[in-house]
C-alpha positions in Angstrom: -0.1 0.1 0.1 2.8 2.4 0.8 4.5 1.5 -2.4 1.1 2.2 -4.2 0.8 5.7 -2.8 4.5 6.4 -3.4 4.1 5.6 -7.1 0.8 7.3 -7.3 2.3 10.6 -5.8 5.5 10.1 -7.8 3.6 10.0 -11.1 1.3 12.6 -10.0 4.3 15.0 -9.3 5.9 14.0 -12.4 2.8 14.7 -14.4 2.3 18.2 -13.0 6.1 18.9 -13.2 5.8 18.3 -17.1 2.5 19.9 -17.2 3.8 23.3 -15.7 7.2 22.8 -17.6 5.3 22.6 -20.7 3.2 25.8 -20.0 6.1 27.7 -18.9 7.8 27.3 -22.1 4.5 27.5 -24.0 3.9 31.0 -22.4 7.7 31.8 -22.8 7.7 31.4 -26.5 4.4 33.1 -26.7 5.7 36.1 -25.1 8.9 35.8 -26.9 7.1 35.9 -30.2 4.8 38.5 -29.1 7.6 40.9 -28.0 9.4 40.2 -31.3 6.4 41.0 -33.1 6.1 44.2 -31.1 9.7 45.1 -31.6 9.5 44.5 -35.4 6.4 46.5 -35.4 8.2 49.3 -33.8 11.2 48.9 -36.1 8.9 49.0 -39.0 7.3 52.3 -37.6 10.8 53.7 -37.0 11.6 53.2 -40.7 8.3 54.4 -41.9 8.8 57.8 -40.0 12.5 57.8 -41.2 11.5 57.4 -44.6 9.0 60.1 -44.5 11.2 62.4 -42.7 13.8 62.2 -45.5 11.0 62.3 -48.1 9.8 65.6 -46.7 13.3 66.8 -46.0 14.0 66.1 -49.7 10.9 67.9 -50.9 11.7 70.8 -48.6 14.9 71.4 -50.0 13.6 70.9 -53.6 11.0 73.6 -53.2 13.4 75.7 -51.4 15.8 75.3 -54.3 13.1 76.0 -56.8 11.7 79.1 -55.3 15.3 80.5 -54.6 16.0 80.0 -58.3 12.7 81.4 -59.1 13.4 84.8 -57.3 17.0 84.7 -58.5 15.7 84.6 -61.9 13.2 87.3 -61.5 15.7 89.6 -59.6 18.4 89.4 -62.2 16.1 89.4 -65.2 
């Protein structure tokens, strides 16, 4: 009887040990991929604004150059 309970609790402990071990790694990888997705999303947003920053920067200097030459042309001619 003692041996029976010993084996019972042994497998019971063994079962819950792997059960929680499994769920620990499940949530670990879940949050791992979740935060990776989050950081890739932030990375994407960073380059998105980076791109638009240089885009508008480029157009700003383009129009600046354009109007500068425009007034320069009218000034000297």
